[in-house]
C-alpha positions, 0 to 999 in steps of 0.5 A, a space after each residue: 559434637 563440639 565439646 566447647 558447645 557442651 561446656 558453655 552455659 546459657 543463662 536465663 537472660 540468653 547470655 552465653 557464658 564460656 566453658 570456664 564458669 561458676 554458678 551462683 545461687 539466687 532465690 529467683 533463678 536457683 542455680 541457673 545463672 553463671 558468670 565467668 571468673 576473671 581471677 581463674 586463668 588456669 585451664 582444665 588441663 591443670 586442675 590443681 592450679 584451677 582449684 588454687 585460683 578458685 580458692 583464692 578468688 572465693 576466699 576459701 582456705 584449703 589446708 589439704 593437699 590436692 594432687 593432679 589426677 592420674 592420666 586417663 586411659 587412652 584405649 580400652 583393652 579387651 
């Protein structure tokens, strides 16, 4: 399975949105519609910068601290 396929979003009007997308709420469609934010340039490998850019784009003030997640476990040990 190709992950880009899983992360893409299919809007009700049959428009595909990329892996970086934001859902919006409307009375008619609920949360089924999404768009690609142009102000969020960071990728999934930098979640702290994504959050910072998201807050700026959405005009949200976040006074807390967001730290990078710990590295993932590569191999399960027996």
